[in-house]
Backbone and ligand atoms as CSV (ligand in chain L), in Angstrom:
chain,resi,resn,atom,element,x,y,z
A,1,MET,N,N,-28.703,17.998,-8.650
A,1,MET,CA,C,-27.408,17.530,-8.140
A,1,MET,C,C,-26.275,17.919,-9.105
A,2,ALA,N,N,-25.206,18.409,-8.526
A,2,ALA,CA,C,-24.088,18.875,-9.361
A,2,ALA,C,C,-23.475,17.707,-10.128
A,3,SER,N,N,-23.097,17.948,-11.382
A,3,SER,CA,C,-22.424,16.898,-12.157
A,3,SER,C,C,-20.921,17.003,-11.898
A,4,ILE,N,N,-20.362,15.854,-11.549
A,4,ILE,CA,C,-18.943,15.817,-11.159
A,4,ILE,C,C,-18.193,14.866,-12.075
A,5,ALA,N,N,-17.020,15.301,-12.521
A,5,ALA,CA,C,-16.143,14.425,-13.303
A,5,ALA,C,C,-14.805,14.291,-12.590
A,6,VAL,N,N,-14.168,13.164,-12.837
A,6,VAL,CA,C,-12.810,12.960,-12.323
A,6,VAL,C,C,-11.876,12.860,-13.526
A,7,TYR,N,N,-10.837,13.679,-13.501
A,7,TYR,CA,C,-9.815,13.676,-14.564
A,7,TYR,C,C,-8.521,13.160,-13.918
A,8,PRO,N,N,-8.237,11.849,-14.090
A,8,PRO,CA,C,-7.067,11.270,-13.432
A,8,PRO,C,C,-5.846,11.233,-14.350
A,9,GLY,N,N,-4.687,11.153,-13.740
A,9,GLY,CA,C,-3.466,10.995,-14.527
A,9,GLY,C,C,-2.249,11.085,-13.634
A,10,SER,N,N,-1.098,10.843,-14.244
A,10,SER,CA,C,0.153,10.978,-13.489
A,10,SER,C,C,0.535,12.448,-13.329
A,11,PHE,N,N,0.251,13.243,-14.351
A,11,PHE,CA,C,0.553,14.683,-14.315
A,11,PHE,C,C,1.987,14.932,-13.828
A,12,ASP,N,N,2.944,14.281,-14.490
A,12,ASP,CA,C,4.346,14.329,-14.034
A,12,ASP,C,C,5.254,14.946,-15.086
A,13,PRO,N,N,5.150,16.229,-15.365
A,13,PRO,CA,C,4.280,17.216,-14.723
A,13,PRO,C,C,3.069,17.526,-15.609
A,14,ILE,N,N,2.186,18.382,-15.066
A,14,ILE,CA,C,1.048,18.865,-15.865
A,14,ILE,C,C,1.570,19.711,-17.036
A,15,THR,N,N,0.952,19.531,-18.202
A,15,THR,CA,C,1.332,20.276,-19.411
A,15,THR,C,C,0.165,21.164,-19.862
A,16,PHE,N,N,0.417,21.999,-20.878
A,16,PHE,CA,C,-0.680,22.804,-21.437
A,16,PHE,C,C,-1.759,21.901,-22.047
A,17,GLY,N,N,-1.375,20.714,-22.510
A,17,GLY,CA,C,-2.367,19.769,-23.029
A,17,GLY,C,C,-3.329,19.339,-21.933
A,18,HIS,N,N,-2.783,19.022,-20.762
A,18,HIS,CA,C,-3.642,18.651,-19.619
A,18,HIS,C,C,-4.534,19.830,-19.206
A,19,VAL,N,N,-3.943,21.024,-19.174
A,19,VAL,CA,C,-4.719,22.206,-18.749
A,19,VAL,C,C,-5.904,22.403,-19.692
A,20,ASP,N,N,-5.662,22.202,-20.995
A,20,ASP,CA,C,-6.733,22.372,-21.980
A,20,ASP,C,C,-7.854,21.353,-21.758
A,21,ILE,N,N,-7.476,20.106,-21.488
A,21,ILE,CA,C,-8.511,19.071,-21.253
A,21,ILE,C,C,-9.297,19.394,-19.978
A,22,ALA,N,N,-8.596,19.817,-18.927
A,22,ALA,CA,C,-9.283,20.159,-17.672
A,22,ALA,C,C,-10.266,21.314,-17.903
A,23,ALA,N,N,-9.815,22.323,-18.656
A,23,ALA,CA,C,-10.674,23.489,-18.915
A,23,ALA,C,C,-11.907,23.084,-19.729
A,24,ARG,N,N,-11.703,22.221,-20.709
A,24,ARG,CA,C,-12.847,21.795,-21.537
A,24,ARG,C,C,-13.780,20.891,-20.746
A,25,ALA,N,N,-13.232,20.056,-19.867
A,25,ALA,CA,C,-14.086,19.217,-19.005
A,25,ALA,C,C,-14.915,20.101,-18.072
A,26,ALA,N,N,-14.324,21.204,-17.622
A,26,ALA,CA,C,-15.031,22.098,-16.699
A,26,ALA,C,C,-16.208,22.806,-17.372
A,27,LYS,N,N,-16.202,22.829,-18.707
A,27,LYS,CA,C,-17.366,23.389,-19.425
A,27,LYS,C,C,-18.500,22.374,-19.507
A,28,LEU,N,N,-18.162,21.096,-19.326
A,28,LEU,CA,C,-19.167,20.023,-19.440
A,28,LEU,C,C,-19.734,19.599,-18.090
A,29,PHE,N,N,-18.964,19.838,-17.031
A,29,PHE,CA,C,-19.358,19.380,-15.687
A,29,PHE,C,C,-19.296,20.548,-14.707
A,30,ASP,N,N,-20.151,20.456,-13.661
A,30,ASP,CA,C,-20.165,21.527,-12.656
A,30,ASP,C,C,-18.857,21.565,-11.870
A,31,ARG,N,N,-18.269,20.392,-11.673
A,31,ARG,CA,C,-17.034,20.311,-10.877
A,31,ARG,C,C,-16.133,19.229,-11.471
A,32,VAL,N,N,-14.850,19.501,-11.517
A,32,VAL,CA,C,-13.890,18.522,-12.036
A,32,VAL,C,C,-12.836,18.253,-10.961
A,33,HIS,N,N,-12.718,16.985,-10.588
A,33,HIS,CA,C,-11.643,16.582,-9.680
A,33,HIS,C,C,-10.444,16.183,-10.541
A,34,VAL,N,N,-9.391,16.954,-10.453
A,34,VAL,CA,C,-8.157,16.582,-11.150
A,34,VAL,C,C,-7.358,15.750,-10.150
A,35,LEU,N,N,-7.144,14.491,-10.518
A,35,LEU,CA,C,-6.620,13.536,-9.542
A,35,LEU,C,C,-5.236,13.037,-9.957
A,36,VAL,N,N,-4.253,13.351,-9.134
A,36,VAL,CA,C,-2.886,12.877,-9.358
A,36,VAL,C,C,-2.824,11.439,-8.822
A,37,VAL,N,N,-2.640,10.498,-9.754
A,37,VAL,CA,C,-2.704,9.083,-9.382
A,37,VAL,C,C,-1.315,8.449,-9.472
A,38,HIS,N,N,-1.003,7.645,-8.474
A,38,HIS,CA,C,0.255,6.897,-8.515
A,38,HIS,C,C,0.138,5.801,-9.573
A,39,ASN,N,N,1.043,5.832,-10.549
A,39,ASN,CA,C,1.062,4.789,-11.576
A,39,ASN,C,C,2.262,3.887,-11.302
A,40,PRO,N,N,2.035,2.633,-10.869
A,40,PRO,CA,C,3.147,1.754,-10.484
A,40,PRO,C,C,4.107,1.445,-11.629
A,41,ASP,N,N,3.668,1.699,-12.875
A,41,ASP,CA,C,4.534,1.446,-14.035
A,41,ASP,C,C,5.509,2.607,-14.289
A,42,LYS,N,N,5.364,3.693,-13.539
A,42,LYS,CA,C,6.190,4.877,-13.804
A,42,LYS,C,C,6.968,5.284,-12.561
A,43,ASP,N,N,8.182,5.796,-12.792
A,43,ASP,CA,C,9.025,6.294,-11.707
A,43,ASP,C,C,8.958,7.821,-11.775
A,44,PRO,N,N,8.176,8.435,-10.893
A,44,PRO,CA,C,7.884,9.857,-11.105
A,44,PRO,C,C,9.061,10.796,-10.851
A,45,ARG,N,N,9.097,11.882,-11.626
A,45,ARG,CA,C,10.097,12.945,-11.446
A,45,ARG,C,C,9.719,13.797,-10.231
A,46,PHE,N,N,8.408,14.037,-10.054
A,46,PHE,CA,C,7.911,14.842,-8.938
A,46,PHE,C,C,7.098,13.964,-7.988
A,47,SER,N,N,7.167,14.300,-6.684
A,47,SER,CA,C,6.354,13.571,-5.711
A,47,SER,C,C,4.880,13.897,-5.961
A,48,ALA,N,N,4.004,13.080,-5.382
A,48,ALA,CA,C,2.565,13.334,-5.550
A,48,ALA,C,C,2.210,14.716,-5.001
A,49,ALA,N,N,2.786,15.064,-3.857
A,49,ALA,CA,C,2.478,16.378,-3.253
A,49,ALA,C,C,2.940,17.511,-4.165
A,50,GLU,N,N,4.112,17.353,-4.763
A,50,GLU,CA,C,4.612,18.394,-5.693
A,50,GLU,C,C,3.708,18.488,-6.915
A,51,ARG,N,N,3.282,17.349,-7.432
A,51,ARG,CA,C,2.430,17.364,-8.627
A,51,ARG,C,C,1.090,18.033,-8.328
A,52,VAL,N,N,0.554,17.748,-7.132
A,52,VAL,CA,C,-0.713,18.388,-6.736
A,52,VAL,C,C,-0.530,19.907,-6.714
A,53,GLU,N,N,0.569,20.371,-6.131
A,53,GLU,CA,C,0.807,21.821,-6.059
A,53,GLU,C,C,0.968,22.418,-7.453
A,54,LEU,N,N,1.651,21.702,-8.336
A,54,LEU,CA,C,1.844,22.216,-9.707
A,54,LEU,C,C,0.515,22.251,-10.465
A,55,VAL,N,N,-0.319,21.232,-10.250
A,55,VAL,CA,C,-1.641,21.224,-10.912
A,55,VAL,C,C,-2.471,22.400,-10.404
A,56,LYS,N,N,-2.450,22.612,-9.088
A,56,LYS,CA,C,-3.224,23.738,-8.525
A,56,LYS,C,C,-2.749,25.060,-9.118
A,57,ALA,N,N,-1.437,25.227,-9.204
A,57,ALA,CA,C,-0.889,26.480,-9.740
A,57,ALA,C,C,-1.251,26.626,-11.217
A,58,ALA,N,N,-1.181,25.528,-11.958
A,58,ALA,CA,C,-1.467,25.573,-13.398
A,58,ALA,C,C,-2.929,25.917,-13.674
A,59,LEU,N,N,-3.818,25.521,-12.760
A,59,LEU,CA,C,-5.250,25.749,-12.981
A,59,LEU,C,C,-5.757,27.018,-12.302
A,60,ALA,N,N,-4.851,27.723,-11.637
A,60,ALA,CA,C,-5.273,28.879,-10.831
A,60,ALA,C,C,-6.062,29.908,-11.652
A,61,GLY,N,N,-5.645,30.150,-12.891
A,61,GLY,CA,C,-6.343,31.168,-13.678
A,61,GLY,C,C,-7.382,30.602,-14.639
A,62,VAL,N,N,-7.657,29.326,-14.523
A,62,VAL,CA,C,-8.541,28.661,-15.495
A,62,VAL,C,C,-9.980,28.678,-14.985
A,63,LYS,N,N,-10.919,29.016,-15.901
A,63,LYS,CA,C,-12.324,29.082,-15.525
A,63,LYS,C,C,-12.863,27.677,-15.257
A,64,GLY,N,N,-13.542,27.506,-14.144
A,64,GLY,CA,C,-14.111,26.198,-13.816
A,64,GLY,C,C,-13.953,25.917,-12.339
A,65,ASN,N,N,-14.699,24.904,-11.884
A,65,ASN,CA,C,-14.612,24.511,-10.475
A,65,ASN,C,C,-13.762,23.248,-10.385
A,66,PHE,N,N,-12.583,23.398,-9.812
A,66,PHE,CA,C,-11.648,22.274,-9.746
A,66,PHE,C,C,-11.346,21.894,-8.296
A,67,ASP,N,N,-11.212,20.595,-8.075
A,67,ASP,CA,C,-10.618,20.078,-6.840
A,67,ASP,C,C,-9.375,19.321,-7.287
A,68,VAL,N,N,-8.300,19.512,-6.585
A,68,VAL,CA,C,-7.066,18.805,-6.955
A,68,VAL,C,C,-6.644,17.943,-5.772
A,69,ASN,N,N,-6.570,16.645,-6.019
A,69,ASN,CA,C,-6.225,15.697,-4.963
A,69,ASN,C,C,-5.274,14.646,-5.519
A,70,SER,N,N,-4.803,13.776,-4.611
A,70,SER,CA,C,-3.975,12.661,-5.095
A,70,SER,C,C,-4.543,11.342,-4.587
A,71,LEU,N,N,-4.253,10.301,-5.345
A,71,LEU,CA,C,-4.662,8.939,-4.980
A,71,LEU,C,C,-3.401,8.087,-5.009
A,72,GLU,N,N,-2.933,7.733,-3.819
A,72,GLU,CA,C,-1.645,7.016,-3.728
A,72,GLU,C,C,-1.843,5.501,-3.829
A,73,SER,N,N,-3.039,5.044,-3.458
A,73,SER,CA,C,-3.320,3.607,-3.551
A,73,SER,C,C,-4.825,3.422,-3.689
A,74,GLY,N,N,-5.199,2.214,-4.050
A,74,GLY,CA,C,-6.624,1.926,-4.194
A,74,GLY,C,C,-7.102,2.194,-5.604
A,75,LEU,N,N,-8.329,1.781,-5.823
A,75,LEU,CA,C,-8.895,1.869,-7.171
A,75,LEU,C,C,-9.428,3.263,-7.474
A,76,LEU,N,N,-9.205,3.663,-8.701
A,76,LEU,CA,C,-9.741,4.933,-9.173
A,76,LEU,C,C,-11.274,4.969,-9.037
A,77,VAL,N,N,-11.910,3.853,-9.339
A,77,VAL,CA,C,-13.384,3.853,-9.304
A,77,VAL,C,C,-13.910,4.059,-7.879
A,78,ASP,N,N,-13.117,3.658,-6.876
A,78,ASP,CA,C,-13.559,3.885,-5.493
A,78,ASP,C,C,-13.522,5.376,-5.159
A,79,TYR,N,N,-12.495,6.066,-5.683
A,79,TYR,CA,C,-12.453,7.529,-5.514
A,79,TYR,C,C,-13.679,8.142,-6.219
A,80,CYS,N,N,-13.974,7.649,-7.415
A,80,CYS,CA,C,-15.123,8.186,-8.169
A,80,CYS,C,C,-16.422,8.014,-7.389
A,81,LYS,N,N,-16.563,6.836,-6.769
A,81,LYS,CA,C,-17.781,6.594,-5.967
A,81,LYS,C,C,-17.822,7.552,-4.789
A,82,MET,N,N,-16.669,7.737,-4.137
A,82,MET,CA,C,-16.600,8.574,-2.938
A,82,MET,C,C,-17.053,10.009,-3.227
A,83,VAL,N,N,-16.684,10.507,-4.406
A,83,VAL,CA,C,-17.035,11.908,-4.715
A,83,VAL,C,C,-18.302,12.001,-5.579
A,84,HIS,N,N,-18.974,10.851,-5.782
A,84,HIS,CA,C,-20.212,10.805,-6.569
A,84,HIS,C,C,-19.997,11.322,-7.990
A,85,ALA,N,N,-18.902,10.873,-8.597
A,85,ALA,CA,C,-18.609,11.312,-9.961
A,85,ALA,C,C,-19.558,10.660,-10.958
A,86,ARG,N,N,-19.931,11.446,-11.963
A,86,ARG,CA,C,-20.778,10.924,-13.036
A,86,ARG,C,C,-19.934,10.291,-14.139
A,87,ALA,N,N,-18.712,10.772,-14.293
A,87,ALA,CA,C,-17.868,10.265,-15.384
A,87,ALA,C,C,-16.389,10.493,-15.093
A,88,LEU,N,N,-15.586,9.693,-15.780
A,88,LEU,CA,C,-14.144,9.929,-15.845
A,88,LEU,C,C,-13.872,10.701,-17.130
A,89,VAL,N,N,-12.856,11.510,-17.125
A,89,VAL,CA,C,-12.462,12.250,-18.311
A,89,VAL,C,C,-11.001,11.948,-18.596
A,90,LYS,N,N,-10.688,11.706,-19.863
A,90,LYS,CA,C,-9.298,11.513,-20.294
A,90,LYS,C,C,-9.102,12.272,-21.603
A,91,GLY,N,N,-7.889,12.714,-21.830
A,91,GLY,CA,C,-7.559,13.341,-23.109
A,91,GLY,C,C,-6.907,12.319,-24.016
A,92,ILE,N,N,-7.196,12.421,-25.316
A,92,ILE,CA,C,-6.526,11.513,-26.264
A,92,ILE,C,C,-5.887,12.315,-27.389
A,93,ARG,N,N,-4.627,11.966,-27.675
A,93,ARG,CA,C,-3.884,12.675,-28.726
A,93,ARG,C,C,-3.856,11.870,-30.012
A,94,THR,N,N,-3.666,10.570,-29.900
A,94,THR,CA,C,-3.478,9.712,-31.082
A,94,THR,C,C,-4.204,8.386,-30.852
A,95,THR,N,N,-4.162,7.541,-31.883
A,95,THR,CA,C,-4.779,6.216,-31.734
A,95,THR,C,C,-4.022,5.388,-30.682
A,96,VAL,N,N,-2.772,5.724,-30.454
A,96,VAL,CA,C,-2.017,5.015,-29.399
A,96,VAL,C,C,-2.693,5.267,-28.051
A,97,ASP,N,N,-3.112,6.523,-27.837
A,97,ASP,CA,C,-3.812,6.845,-26.590
A,97,ASP,C,C,-5.135,6.087,-26.506
A,98,ILE,N,N,-5.828,5.960,-27.646
A,98,ILE,CA,C,-7.110,5.242,-27.619
A,98,ILE,C,C,-6.876,3.781,-27.221
A,99,ASP,N,N,-5.846,3.168,-27.814
A,99,ASP,CA,C,-5.541,1.771,-27.474
A,99,ASP,C,C,-5.194,1.618,-25.997
A,100,TYR,N,N,-4.544,2.642,-25.428
A,100,TYR,CA,C,-4.152,2.621,-24.016
A,100,TYR,C,C,-5.372,2.863,-23.110
A,101,GLU,N,N,-6.230,3.790,-23.526
A,101,GLU,CA,C,-7.351,4.194,-22.667
A,101,GLU,C,C,-8.539,3.233,-22.724
A,102,LEU,N,N,-8.747,2.614,-23.903
A,102,LEU,CA,C,-9.959,1.804,-24.077
A,102,LEU,C,C,-10.104,0.691,-23.030
A,103,PRO,N,N,-9.054,-0.145,-22.813
A,103,PRO,CA,C,-9.228,-1.190,-21.797
A,103,PRO,C,C,-9.449,-0.629,-20.400
A,104,MET,N,N,-8.815,0.504,-20.094
A,104,MET,CA,C,-9.027,1.101,-18.759
A,104,MET,C,C,-10.470,1.588,-18.626
A,105,ALA,N,N,-10.979,2.214,-19.703
A,105,ALA,CA,C,-12.372,2.675,-19.673
A,105,ALA,C,C,-13.316,1.491,-19.493
A,106,GLN,N,N,-13.000,0.396,-20.193
A,106,GLN,CA,C,-13.878,-0.777,-20.121
A,106,GLN,C,C,-13.826,-1.440,-18.746
A,107,VAL,N,N,-12.615,-1.529,-18.163
A,107,VAL,CA,C,-12.528,-2.175,-16.845
A,107,VAL,C,C,-13.164,-1.280,-15.779
A,108,ASN,N,N,-12.986,0.012,-15.905
A,108,ASN,CA,C,-13.593,0.910,-14.911
A,108,ASN,C,C,-15.112,0.851,-14.985
A,109,ARG,N,N,-15.650,0.733,-16.197
A,109,ARG,CA,C,-17.110,0.612,-16.346
A,109,ARG,C,C,-17.583,-0.742,-15.819
A,110,ASP,N,N,-16.773,-1.778,-16.104
A,110,ASP,CA,C,-17.136,-3.116,-15.642
A,110,ASP,C,C,-17.132,-3.183,-14.105
A,111,LEU,N,N,-16.168,-2.501,-13.499
A,111,LEU,CA,C,-16.048,-2.539,-12.038
A,111,LEU,C,C,-17.152,-1.745,-11.338
A,112,SER,N,N,-17.566,-0.649,-11.975
A,112,SER,CA,C,-18.414,0.286,-11.215
A,112,SER,C,C,-19.558,0.897,-11.992
A,113,GLY,N,N,-19.556,0.701,-13.297
A,113,GLY,CA,C,-20.608,1.324,-14.118
A,113,GLY,C,C,-20.254,2.725,-14.590
A,114,ILE,N,N,-19.131,3.260,-14.113
A,114,ILE,CA,C,-18.801,4.642,-14.504
A,114,ILE,C,C,-18.356,4.704,-15.967
A,115,GLU,N,N,-18.816,5.742,-16.655
A,115,GLU,CA,C,-18.437,5.940,-18.056
A,115,GLU,C,C,-17.181,6.810,-18.140
A,116,THR,N,N,-16.416,6.618,-19.222
A,116,THR,CA,C,-15.242,7.466,-19.474
A,116,THR,C,C,-15.495,8.293,-20.718
A,117,ILE,N,N,-15.317,9.592,-20.588
A,117,ILE,CA,C,-15.449,10.508,-21.723
A,117,ILE,C,C,-14.045,10.791,-22.236
A,118,LEU,N,N,-13.800,10.460,-23.512
A,118,LEU,CA,C,-12.487,10.718,-24.111
A,118,LEU,C,C,-12.559,12.021,-24.899
A,119,ILE,N,N,-11.783,12.988,-24.493
A,119,ILE,CA,C,-11.803,14.301,-25.145
A,119,ILE,C,C,-10.593,14.411,-26.077
A,120,PRO,N,N,-10.840,14.644,-27.374
A,120,PRO,CA,C,-9.707,14.741,-28.309
A,120,PRO,C,C,-8.854,15.961,-27.990
A,121,ALA,N,N,-7.551,15.749,-27.955
A,121,ALA,CA,C,-6.637,16.863,-27.698
A,121,ALA,C,C,-6.745,17.891,-28.806
A,122,ASP,N,N,-6.587,19.142,-28.446
A,122,ASP,CA,C,-6.434,20.191,-29.442
A,122,ASP,C,C,-5.146,19.874,-30.213
A,123,PRO,N,N,-5.203,19.895,-31.559
A,123,PRO,CA,C,-3.994,19.555,-32.331
A,123,PRO,C,C,-2.767,20.378,-31.928
A,124,MET,N,N,-3.051,21.581,-31.431
A,124,MET,CA,C,-1.969,22.448,-30.955
A,124,MET,C,C,-1.123,21.769,-29.867
A,125,HIS,N,N,-1.799,20.882,-29.106
A,125,HIS,CA,C,-1.100,20.215,-27.997
A,125,HIS,C,C,-0.857,18.732,-28.292
A,126,GLY,N,N,-1.127,18.335,-29.550
A,126,GLY,CA,C,-1.165,16.912,-29.872
A,126,GLY,C,C,0.124,16.143,-29.626
A,127,PHE,N,N,1.236,16.827,-29.665
A,127,PHE,CA,C,2.508,16.098,-29.515
A,127,PHE,C,C,3.143,16.302,-28.142
A,128,ILE,N,N,2.461,17.040,-27.297
A,128,ILE,CA,C,3.056,17.310,-25.972
A,128,ILE,C,C,2.772,16.140,-25.037
A,129,SER,N,N,3.818,15.643,-24.398
A,129,SER,CA,C,3.625,14.624,-23.357
A,129,SER,C,C,4.525,14.992,-22.187
A,130,SER,N,N,4.131,14.539,-21.013
A,130,SER,CA,C,4.942,14.820,-19.816
A,130,SER,C,C,6.336,14.226,-19.981
A,131,SER,N,N,6.426,13.034,-20.576
A,131,SER,CA,C,7.738,12.384,-20.682
A,131,SER,C,C,8.664,13.173,-21.620
A,132,LEU,N,N,8.112,13.689,-22.743
A,132,LEU,CA,C,8.950,14.500,-23.642
A,132,LEU,C,C,9.371,15.798,-22.968
A,133,VAL,N,N,8.439,16.391,-22.235
A,133,VAL,CA,C,8.751,17.634,-21.524
A,133,VAL,C,C,9.885,17.387,-20.520
A,134,ARG,N,N,9.806,16.292,-19.792
A,134,ARG,CA,C,10.862,15.967,-18.807
A,134,ARG,C,C,12.204,15.791,-19.518
A,135,GLN,N,N,12.155,15.091,-20.669
A,135,GLN,CA,C,13.403,14.820,-21.383
A,135,GLN,C,C,14.025,16.115,-21.915
A,136,VAL,N,N,13.190,16.946,-22.534
A,136,VAL,CA,C,13.706,18.213,-23.090
A,136,VAL,C,C,14.285,19.070,-21.965
A,137,ALA,N,N,13.555,19.143,-20.840
A,137,ALA,CA,C,14.027,19.969,-19.724
A,137,ALA,C,C,15.336,19.423,-19.152
A,138,THR,N,N,15.415,18.109,-19.021
A,138,THR,CA,C,16.628,17.491,-18.464
A,138,THR,C,C,17.844,17.785,-19.330
A,139,LEU,N,N,17.616,17.874,-20.646
A,139,LEU,CA,C,18.734,18.107,-21.567
A,139,LEU,C,C,18.975,19.603,-21.807
A,140,GLY,N,N,18.309,20.426,-21.010
A,140,GLY,CA,C,18.574,21.863,-21.057
A,140,GLY,C,C,17.734,22.637,-22.050
A,141,GLY,N,N,16.702,22.005,-22.631
A,141,GLY,CA,C,15.856,22.690,-23.616
A,141,GLY,C,C,14.803,23.567,-22.953
A,142,ASP,N,N,14.215,24.422,-23.794
A,142,ASP,CA,C,13.189,25.360,-23.324
A,142,ASP,C,C,11.818,24.695,-23.436
A,143,VAL,N,N,11.145,24.529,-22.309
A,143,VAL,CA,C,9.832,23.865,-22.326
A,143,VAL,C,C,8.684,24.858,-22.082
A,144,SER,N,N,9.005,26.142,-22.148
A,144,SER,CA,C,7.992,27.148,-21.775
A,144,SER,C,C,6.785,27.164,-22.725
A,145,LYS,N,N,6.917,26.593,-23.920
A,145,LYS,CA,C,5.763,26.513,-24.838
A,145,LYS,C,C,4.835,25.366,-24.461
A,146,TYR,N,N,5.326,24.442,-23.656
A,146,TYR,CA,C,4.589,23.204,-23.402
A,146,TYR,C,C,3.973,23.111,-22.008
A,147,VAL,N,N,4.519,23.877,-21.089
A,147,VAL,CA,C,4.039,23.794,-19.690
A,147,VAL,C,C,3.901,25.197,-19.106
A,148,PRO,N,N,3.018,25.358,-18.110
A,148,PRO,CA,C,2.917,26.656,-17.446
A,148,PRO,C,C,4.265,27.060,-16.822
A,149,ALA,N,N,4.448,28.363,-16.648
A,149,ALA,CA,C,5.737,28.885,-16.171
A,149,ALA,C,C,6.156,28.254,-14.839
A,150,VAL,N,N,5.185,28.031,-13.968
A,150,VAL,CA,C,5.512,27.461,-12.656
A,150,VAL,C,C,6.089,26.045,-12.790
A,151,VAL,N,N,5.615,25.330,-13.794
A,151,VAL,CA,C,6.112,23.966,-14.036
A,151,VAL,C,C,7.510,24.030,-14.654
A,152,ALA,N,N,7.676,24.951,-15.621
A,152,ALA,CA,C,8.994,25.103,-16.253
A,152,ALA,C,C,10.038,25.431,-15.185
A,153,ALA,N,N,9.662,26.290,-14.245
A,153,ALA,CA,C,10.604,26.672,-13.172
A,153,ALA,C,C,10.923,25.461,-12.300
A,154,ALA,N,N,9.908,24.677,-11.982
A,154,ALA,CA,C,10.119,23.486,-11.118
A,154,ALA,C,C,11.039,22.483,-11.804
A,155,LEU,N,N,10.949,22.407,-13.141
A,155,LEU,CA,C,11.772,21.439,-13.877
A,155,LEU,C,C,13.245,21.826,-13.899
A,156,THR,N,N,13.534,23.080,-13.658
A,156,THR,CA,C,14.940,23.509,-13.679
A,156,THR,C,C,15.606,23.302,-12.335
A,157,LYS,N,N,14.805,22.988,-11.302
A,157,LYS,CA,C,15.381,22.825,-9.953
A,157,LYS,C,C,16.073,21.470,-9.814
L,1,LIG,O1,O,-1.224,9.657,-16.829
L,1,LIG,P1,P,-1.240,8.154,-16.801
L,1,LIG,O2,O,-0.011,7.594,-16.099
L,1,LIG,O3,O,-1.409,7.557,-18.161
L,1,LIG,O4,O,-2.529,7.726,-15.940
L,1,LIG,C1,C,-2.875,6.363,-15.763
L,1,LIG,C2,C,-3.796,6.222,-14.552
L,1,LIG,C3,C,-3.061,6.726,-13.316
L,1,LIG,C4,C,-5.034,7.063,-14.764
L,1,LIG,C5,C,-4.155,4.710,-14.389
L,1,LIG,O5,O,-2.987,3.999,-14.177
L,1,LIG,C6,C,-5.144,4.466,-13.261
L,1,LIG,O6,O,-6.314,4.708,-13.431
L,1,LIG,N1,N,-4.665,4.028,-12.078
L,1,LIG,C7,C,-5.523,3.851,-10.908
L,1,LIG,C8,C,-5.551,2.427,-10.386
L,1,LIG,C9,C,-6.751,1.677,-10.914
L,1,LIG,O7,O,-7.869,1.954,-10.581
L,1,LIG,N2,N,-6.465,0.686,-11.803
L,1,LIG,C10,C,-7.468,-0.186,-12.383
L,1,LIG,C11,C,-8.252,0.391,-13.546
L,1,LIG,S1,S,-7.332,1.176,-14.837
């Protein structure tokens, strides 16, 4: 049976850091579902449909088997059950990310038994975040080092 992972996030927008985590997850699992999830604590810059399209474009040249979908409501673990995922995958840059991810990993395991694999970010991408990218782009800065070209173009619109 194929091993499936789900890599969830807001991806608002997807960055080179996210692309790196997706690519590394694809080396560990036969298939990776990159899932654009609605986060009620955030007011997104891009719609879920736009984010899905940007994720697809960003992963177009990346080796691995990817499915890109969105989850607008409902529990992440229910999506994981639906696709028979073996694990969740998240990227971590700093201890702040660990503090943020740990309770989510624990509640998701408590709810469904699913494990979360935390993949350390490549230091090259350690300071990149979607929120910083949005801020730099909004203020007219060049974000081409941090996001794929298709995302940089979308941010200028
Ligand atoms: O990129 P983000 O915004 O840090 O991702 C957070 C996200 C969307 C993965 C998280 O909010 C989430 O898992 N939401 C799904 C709803 C859910 O299942 N919540 C309960 C367990 S965390």
